[in-house]
ZADRENDREN-455839 format. One record per residue (C-alpha): residue number from 1; residue in one letter; y, z, x. Coordinates in nm, 2 decimals. Example, Ala and Ser with C-alpha at 12.3 -4.5 7.8 and 13.67 -1.06 7.14 Angstrom:
REM ZADRENDREN-455839
[torse 1,A,[-0.45,0.78,1.23]]
[torse 2,S,[-0.11,0.71,1.37]]
This chain:
REM ZADRENDREN-455839
[torse 1,M,[2.20,0.10,1.29]]
[torse 2,A,[2.39,0.07,1.63]]
[torse 3,K,[2.42,-0.19,1.80]]
[torse 4,Y,[2.43,-0.08,2.16]]
[torse 5,N,[2.20,0.26,2.25]]
[torse 6,V,[2.44,0.31,2.55]]
[torse 7,Y,[2.75,0.19,2.62]]
[torse 8,G,[2.81,0.24,3.02]]
[torse 9,I,[3.07,0.20,3.26]]
[torse 10,G,[3.01,0.21,3.64]]
[torse 11,N,[3.04,0.01,3.96]]
[torse 12,A,[2.88,-0.26,4.00]]
[torse 13,L,[2.69,-0.29,4.35]]
[torse 14,V,[2.46,-0.45,4.60]]
[torse 15,D,[2.23,-0.21,4.76]]
[torse 16,K,[2.11,-0.27,5.11]]
[torse 17,E,[1.86,-0.03,5.23]]
[torse 18,F,[1.75,0.03,5.55]]
[torse 19,E,[1.48,0.28,5.73]]
[torse 20,V,[1.66,0.55,5.96]]
[torse 21,D,[1.53,0.80,6.18]]
[torse 22,E,[1.68,1.20,6.13]]
[torse 23,S,[1.91,1.09,6.49]]
[torse 24,F,[2.09,0.79,6.37]]
[torse 25,F,[2.29,1.03,6.20]]
[torse 26,Q,[2.39,1.24,6.45]]
[torse 27,N,[2.46,0.94,6.66]]
[torse 28,H,[2.69,0.74,6.43]]
[torse 29,N,[2.87,1.07,6.27]]
[torse 30,I,[2.70,1.00,5.96]]
[torse 31,E,[2.72,1.25,5.67]]
[torse 32,K,[2.33,1.26,5.57]]
[torse 33,G,[2.23,1.28,5.17]]
[torse 34,V,[2.57,1.17,5.02]]
[torse 35,M,[2.76,0.91,4.94]]
[torse 36,T,[3.09,0.80,5.16]]
[torse 37,L,[3.34,0.56,5.06]]
[torse 38,V,[3.46,0.33,5.38]]
[torse 39,A,[3.64,0.04,5.43]]
[torse 40,H,[3.51,-0.35,5.46]]
[torse 41,E,[3.54,-0.37,5.81]]
[torse 42,Q,[3.42,0.01,5.89]]
[torse 43,Q,[3.08,-0.12,5.63]]
[torse 44,D,[3.01,-0.44,5.82]]
[torse 45,H,[2.99,-0.28,6.14]]
[torse 46,L,[2.73,-0.04,6.03]]
[torse 47,L,[2.56,-0.33,5.85]]
[torse 48,N,[2.55,-0.49,6.19]]
[torse 49,L,[2.44,-0.22,6.34]]
[torse 50,L,[2.16,-0.18,6.10]]
[torse 51,T,[2.04,-0.48,6.07]]
[torse 52,A,[2.03,-0.53,6.45]]
[torse 53,T,[1.80,-0.21,6.50]]
[torse 54,S,[1.55,-0.20,6.16]]
[torse 55,G,[1.61,-0.45,5.96]]
[torse 56,V,[1.65,-0.51,5.56]]
[torse 57,K,[1.41,-0.29,5.41]]
[torse 58,K,[1.51,-0.46,5.06]]
[torse 59,Q,[1.77,-0.59,4.84]]
[torse 60,A,[1.86,-0.51,4.51]]
[torse 61,G,[2.12,-0.45,4.24]]
[torse 62,G,[2.26,-0.11,4.23]]
[torse 63,G,[2.56,0.12,4.11]]
[torse 64,S,[2.41,0.39,3.93]]
[torse 65,A,[2.52,0.32,3.55]]
[torse 66,G,[2.40,-0.01,3.63]]
[torse 67,N,[2.06,0.09,3.76]]
[torse 68,T,[2.02,0.38,3.44]]
[torse 69,L,[2.13,0.07,3.21]]
[torse 70,Y,[1.88,-0.16,3.32]]
[torse 71,A,[1.60,0.09,3.30]]
[torse 72,L,[1.70,0.14,2.93]]
[torse 73,S,[1.69,-0.22,2.89]]
[torse 74,Q,[1.39,-0.25,3.07]]
[torse 75,F,[1.22,0.05,2.86]]
[torse 76,G,[1.31,-0.15,2.56]]
[torse 77,G,[1.69,-0.01,2.47]]
[torse 78,H,[1.97,-0.21,2.45]]
[torse 79,A,[2.27,-0.12,2.65]]
[torse 80,Y,[2.66,-0.27,2.73]]
[torse 81,F,[2.79,-0.25,3.06]]
[torse 82,A,[3.18,-0.28,3.10]]
[torse 83,C,[3.15,-0.28,3.51]]
[torse 84,K,[3.38,-0.59,3.73]]
[torse 85,V,[3.27,-0.79,4.03]]
[torse 86,A,[3.38,-1.07,4.22]]
[torse 87,N,[3.37,-1.47,4.20]]
[torse 88,D,[3.10,-1.41,4.51]]
[torse 89,E,[2.78,-1.45,4.64]]
[torse 90,T,[2.76,-1.11,4.60]]
[torse 91,G,[2.84,-1.07,4.27]]
[torse 92,D,[2.69,-1.37,4.20]]
[torse 93,Y,[2.33,-1.19,4.33]]
[torse 94,Y,[2.47,-0.86,4.09]]
[torse 95,L,[2.45,-1.06,3.79]]
[torse 96,E,[2.09,-1.24,3.87]]
[torse 97,Q,[1.96,-0.82,3.92]]
[torse 98,L,[2.13,-0.75,3.61]]
[torse 99,G,[1.93,-0.94,3.39]]
[torse 100,H,[1.96,-1.01,3.09]]
[torse 101,H,[1.74,-0.83,2.90]]
[torse 102,N,[1.90,-0.61,2.63]]
[torse 103,I,[2.24,-0.61,2.87]]
[torse 104,D,[2.56,-0.73,2.81]]
[torse 105,T,[2.82,-0.69,3.00]]
[torse 106,S,[3.19,-0.73,3.04]]
[torse 107,I,[3.18,-0.98,3.28]]
[torse 108,G,[3.34,-1.31,3.17]]
[torse 109,S,[3.59,-1.50,3.43]]
[torse 110,R,[3.57,-1.31,3.77]]
[torse 111,E,[3.83,-1.31,4.00]]
[torse 112,S,[3.84,-1.40,4.36]]
[torse 113,G,[3.78,-1.10,4.59]]
[torse 114,I,[3.49,-0.91,4.71]]
[torse 115,S,[3.24,-0.78,4.52]]
[torse 116,G,[3.10,-0.42,4.58]]
[torse 117,R,[2.83,-0.33,4.82]]
[torse 118,C,[2.66,-0.01,4.92]]
[torse 119,L,[2.42,0.03,5.29]]
[torse 120,V,[2.14,0.32,5.19]]
[torse 121,M,[1.99,0.43,5.46]]
[torse 122,I,[1.66,0.61,5.38]]
[torse 123,S,[1.52,0.89,5.66]]
[torse 124,P,[1.14,0.97,5.70]]
[torse 125,D,[1.25,1.30,5.47]]
[torse 126,A,[1.31,1.01,5.17]]
[torse 127,E,[1.69,1.08,5.17]]
[torse 128,R,[1.89,0.85,5.07]]
[torse 129,T,[2.20,0.83,5.27]]
[torse 130,M,[2.48,0.56,5.13]]
[torse 131,H,[2.79,0.43,5.24]]
[torse 132,T,[2.98,0.25,5.04]]
[torse 133,Y,[3.24,-0.07,5.00]]
[torse 134,L,[3.36,-0.05,4.62]]
[torse 135,G,[3.54,-0.37,4.66]]
[torse 136,I,[3.70,-0.56,4.33]]
[torse 137,S,[3.53,-0.27,4.15]]
[torse 138,E,[3.74,-0.02,4.30]]
[torse 139,F,[4.02,-0.15,4.02]]
[torse 140,L,[3.77,-0.16,3.69]]
[torse 141,S,[4.05,-0.01,3.46]]
[torse 142,I,[4.07,-0.02,3.07]]
[torse 143,D,[4.13,-0.38,3.09]]
[torse 144,E,[3.73,-0.41,3.07]]
[torse 145,L,[3.65,-0.19,2.80]]
[torse 146,D,[3.56,-0.36,2.46]]
[torse 147,F,[3.64,0.00,2.22]]
[torse 148,E,[3.48,-0.26,1.93]]
[torse 149,N,[3.16,-0.22,2.15]]
[torse 150,V,[3.21,0.12,2.20]]
[torse 151,R,[3.21,0.18,1.85]]
[torse 152,Q,[2.89,0.02,1.72]]
[torse 153,S,[2.72,0.24,2.03]]
[torse 154,D,[2.52,0.56,1.96]]
[torse 155,Y,[2.62,0.70,2.34]]
[torse 156,I,[2.88,0.63,2.58]]
[torse 157,Y,[2.78,0.69,2.95]]
[torse 158,I,[3.01,0.76,3.23]]
[torse 159,E,[2.90,0.73,3.62]]
[torse 160,G,[3.08,1.03,3.78]]
[torse 161,Y,[3.16,0.81,4.09]]
[torse 162,L,[3.42,0.66,3.88]]
[torse 163,V,[3.66,1.00,3.93]]
[torse 164,T,[3.73,0.78,4.31]]
[torse 165,S,[3.96,0.50,4.15]]
[torse 166,P,[4.26,0.61,3.99]]
[torse 167,T,[4.23,0.32,3.74]]
[torse 168,A,[3.89,0.39,3.70]]
[torse 169,K,[3.98,0.78,3.61]]
[torse 170,S,[4.20,0.71,3.41]]
[torse 171,A,[3.94,0.45,3.18]]
[torse 172,I,[3.70,0.68,3.12]]
[torse 173,I,[3.90,0.94,3.00]]
[torse 174,D,[4.06,0.68,2.76]]
[torse 175,L,[3.69,0.57,2.70]]
[torse 176,K,[3.58,0.94,2.64]]
[torse 177,R,[3.88,1.01,2.42]]
[torse 178,F,[3.78,0.73,2.23]]
[torse 179,A,[3.42,0.80,2.18]]
[torse 180,E,[3.49,1.13,2.06]]
[torse 181,K,[3.74,1.04,1.82]]
[torse 182,S,[3.48,0.76,1.69]]
[torse 183,H,[3.24,1.02,1.65]]
[torse 184,I,[3.00,0.85,1.93]]
[torse 185,K,[2.78,1.06,2.16]]
[torse 186,T,[2.93,1.10,2.51]]
[torse 187,A,[2.69,1.15,2.82]]
[torse 188,M,[2.82,1.16,3.20]]
[torse 189,T,[2.63,1.21,3.54]]
[torse 190,F,[2.78,1.37,3.81]]
[torse 191,S,[2.64,1.12,4.02]]
[torse 192,D,[2.65,1.23,4.40]]
[torse 193,P,[2.73,1.61,4.55]]
[torse 194,A,[3.00,1.45,4.73]]
[torse 195,M,[3.17,1.42,4.37]]
[torse 196,L,[3.13,1.78,4.32]]
[torse 197,E,[3.26,1.89,4.75]]
[torse 198,Y,[3.57,1.63,4.76]]
[torse 199,F,[3.64,1.58,4.36]]
[torse 200,K,[3.58,1.84,4.14]]
[torse 201,D,[3.91,1.89,4.00]]
[torse 202,D,[3.90,1.48,3.93]]
[torse 203,V,[3.54,1.55,3.77]]
[torse 204,N,[3.63,1.89,3.56]]
[torse 205,D,[3.95,1.64,3.43]]
[torse 206,V,[3.69,1.38,3.29]]
[torse 207,L,[3.49,1.64,3.15]]
[torse 208,G,[3.74,1.78,2.94]]
[torse 209,D,[3.65,1.94,2.65]]
[torse 210,G,[3.24,1.86,2.75]]
[torse 211,V,[3.01,1.61,2.65]]
[torse 212,D,[2.68,1.60,2.45]]
[torse 213,L,[2.47,1.55,2.75]]
[torse 214,L,[2.53,1.56,3.14]]
[torse 215,F,[2.31,1.48,3.38]]
[torse 216,C,[2.30,1.62,3.77]]
[torse 217,N,[2.05,1.72,3.99]]
[torse 218,E,[2.05,2.11,4.11]]
[torse 219,Q,[2.23,2.07,4.43]]
[torse 220,E,[2.53,1.96,4.22]]
[torse 221,A,[2.47,2.21,3.94]]
[torse 222,L,[2.54,2.52,4.18]]
[torse 223,L,[2.85,2.28,4.36]]
[torse 224,W,[2.97,2.22,4.02]]
[torse 225,S,[2.97,2.62,3.91]]
[torse 226,G,[3.05,2.77,4.26]]
[torse 227,V,[2.70,2.97,4.22]]
[torse 228,D,[2.40,3.04,4.42]]
[torse 229,K,[2.13,3.04,4.12]]
[torse 230,L,[1.99,2.80,3.86]]
[torse 231,D,[2.07,3.02,3.63]]
[torse 232,K,[2.41,3.17,3.66]]
[torse 233,A,[2.49,2.76,3.67]]
[torse 234,C,[2.32,2.69,3.35]]
[torse 235,K,[2.50,2.97,3.14]]
[torse 236,L,[2.83,2.81,3.31]]
[torse 237,M,[2.70,2.44,3.22]]
[torse 238,Q,[2.69,2.54,2.88]]
[torse 239,Q,[3.03,2.61,2.82]]
[torse 240,K,[3.09,2.24,2.91]]
[torse 241,A,[2.78,2.03,2.78]]
[torse 242,R,[2.60,2.06,2.46]]
[torse 243,T,[2.28,1.96,2.64]]
[torse 244,F,[2.23,1.84,3.00]]
[torse 245,A,[1.92,1.76,3.22]]
[torse 246,I,[1.92,1.92,3.57]]
[torse 247,T,[1.66,1.73,3.82]]
[torse 248,R,[1.48,1.95,4.08]]
[torse 249,G,[1.31,1.68,4.25]]
[torse 250,A,[0.95,1.72,4.33]]
[torse 251,N,[0.95,2.07,4.13]]
[torse 252,G,[1.05,1.81,3.78]]
[torse 253,A,[1.35,1.93,3.53]]
[torse 254,L,[1.46,2.15,3.36]]
[torse 255,L,[1.64,2.02,3.02]]
[torse 256,Y,[1.90,2.23,2.78]]
[torse 257,D,[1.84,2.12,2.43]]
[torse 258,G,[2.14,2.30,2.26]]
[torse 259,S,[1.93,2.56,2.13]]
[torse 260,E,[1.64,2.63,2.44]]
[torse 261,Y,[1.55,2.57,2.77]]
[torse 262,I,[1.23,2.32,2.87]]
[torse 263,S,[1.11,2.31,3.18]]
[torse 264,I,[0.90,1.98,3.29]]
[torse 265,E,[0.69,1.98,3.50]]
[torse 266,G,[0.70,1.71,3.87]]
[torse 267,N,[0.47,1.43,3.89]]
[torse 268,R,[0.27,1.48,4.23]]
[torse 269,V,[0.32,1.10,4.45]]
[torse 270,N,[0.47,1.03,4.81]]
[torse 271,A,[0.83,0.97,4.76]]
[torse 272,I,[0.93,0.73,5.04]]
[torse 273,D,[1.28,0.66,4.85]]
[torse 274,T,[1.49,0.87,4.65]]
[torse 275,N,[1.75,0.62,4.61]]
[torse 276,G,[1.80,0.55,4.23]]
[torse 277,A,[1.59,0.90,4.12]]
[torse 278,G,[1.88,1.04,3.92]]
[torse 279,D,[1.95,0.69,3.80]]
[torse 280,M,[1.60,0.61,3.62]]
[torse 281,F,[1.57,0.96,3.47]]
[torse 282,A,[1.86,0.92,3.30]]
[torse 283,G,[1.76,0.56,3.15]]
[torse 284,A,[1.43,0.71,3.07]]
[torse 285,F,[1.58,1.03,2.87]]
[torse 286,L,[1.84,0.82,2.70]]
[torse 287,Y,[1.61,0.54,2.59]]
[torse 288,A,[1.37,0.84,2.43]]
[torse 289,I,[1.65,1.01,2.29]]
[torse 290,T,[1.81,0.72,2.11]]
[torse 291,R,[1.48,0.63,1.96]]
[torse 292,G,[1.41,0.94,1.83]]
[torse 293,E,[1.19,1.15,2.06]]
[torse 294,D,[1.23,1.50,2.11]]
[torse 295,F,[1.39,1.65,2.45]]
[torse 296,E,[1.07,1.74,2.59]]
[torse 297,T,[0.91,1.42,2.53]]
[torse 298,A,[1.22,1.23,2.66]]
[torse 299,G,[1.18,1.44,3.00]]
[torse 300,K,[0.82,1.40,3.06]]
[torse 301,L,[0.91,1.03,3.00]]
[torse 302,A,[1.17,1.05,3.23]]
[torse 303,S,[1.02,1.23,3.48]]
[torse 304,L,[0.73,0.99,3.53]]
[torse 305,A,[0.98,0.74,3.58]]
[torse 306,S,[1.15,0.88,3.88]]
[torse 307,A,[0.85,0.97,4.02]]
[torse 308,K,[0.78,0.64,4.01]]
[torse 309,V,[1.07,0.50,4.17]]
[torse 310,V,[1.08,0.70,4.45]]
[torse 311,S,[0.68,0.63,4.54]]
[torse 312,Q,[0.87,0.28,4.63]]
[torse 313,F,[1.16,0.15,4.77]]
[torse 314,G,[1.49,0.06,4.54]]
[torse 315,P,[1.61,0.15,4.31]]
[torse 316,R,[1.48,0.00,4.02]]
[torse 317,L,[1.09,-0.12,3.91]]
[torse 318,E,[0.92,-0.40,3.79]]
[torse 319,A,[0.92,-0.51,3.37]]
[torse 320,E,[0.56,-0.44,3.38]]
[torse 321,Q,[0.62,-0.08,3.53]]
[torse 322,H,[0.87,0.02,3.25]]
[torse 323,R,[0.58,-0.11,3.03]]
[torse 324,E,[0.27,0.11,3.20]]
[torse 325,I,[0.53,0.45,3.15]]
[torse 326,V,[0.55,0.41,2.82]]
[torse 327,R,[0.20,0.36,2.74]]
[torse 328,Q,[0.15,0.64,2.97]]
[torse 329,S,[0.40,0.88,2.82]]
[torse 330,L,[0.56,0.77,2.47]]
[torse 331,N,[0.18,0.61,2.32]]
[torse 332,S,[-0.04,0.85,2.45]]
[torse 333,S,[0.18,1.16,2.27]]
């Protein structure tokens, strides 16, 4: 039995969420619905503006892979997180938010510097728009990898956002290569449409000959494949992913288990914040399949968990909410 269900690598960021109206994006020349990397001074300017106009709605630990591994750990899985935070108050807060429930990390002695932070703007349609300053996470590298723990994992999980950093991109390519040689399954998330719009070649460099499991949403699938129909995108995706899960918002998800397609119905909720929805889906899905559930069961659990997280502010749920989702989904099936 593996020591870890999932060995993940990603940016460690603290999220600060704000509610904004639609005009805010046009007035401040912000591209809606995607993640944009910004300098520290630029982010500070936006933070001051947002704080003055609306105030912080929610602050929480974040980062795509971090959210996924947190969810997996709260459902009962065991995870290892390769990440990087500085020796500052933001780093302290991040570690506190990550929790110590079934998660080990690569963080030992921390360097001086600034920990990563993400400003999340939530519009009335529940869409999330992010301005991210990576801070010390930009320098995530092979030094944060523990290959012995990789060897003791069921899956590795790669965050697509990492392709924006040369050292992180090199690290995840090395990690994927090692996992393949060690017969550890590989999983990856595209993370955000911006990764396919501006870093598509880098994403494909990491994909290489393919992965065992790929996570993305419908928009990302179409951007990656360069086609206008989901069925066409799926056929192309089969060439790079032995299995995959495509989330479709309120319409649920489309899964491919290696032999057949499975449609997962959405759960009707009042969505107020989509930040973390895809991360939650991946965490719940990985938890279910690493405990032996089939794709349909995993998809239903993941869909329910995603619906719960979008019905509140913030990318993470409380421990009891995870237990209730398992009771509703797995224990009743």
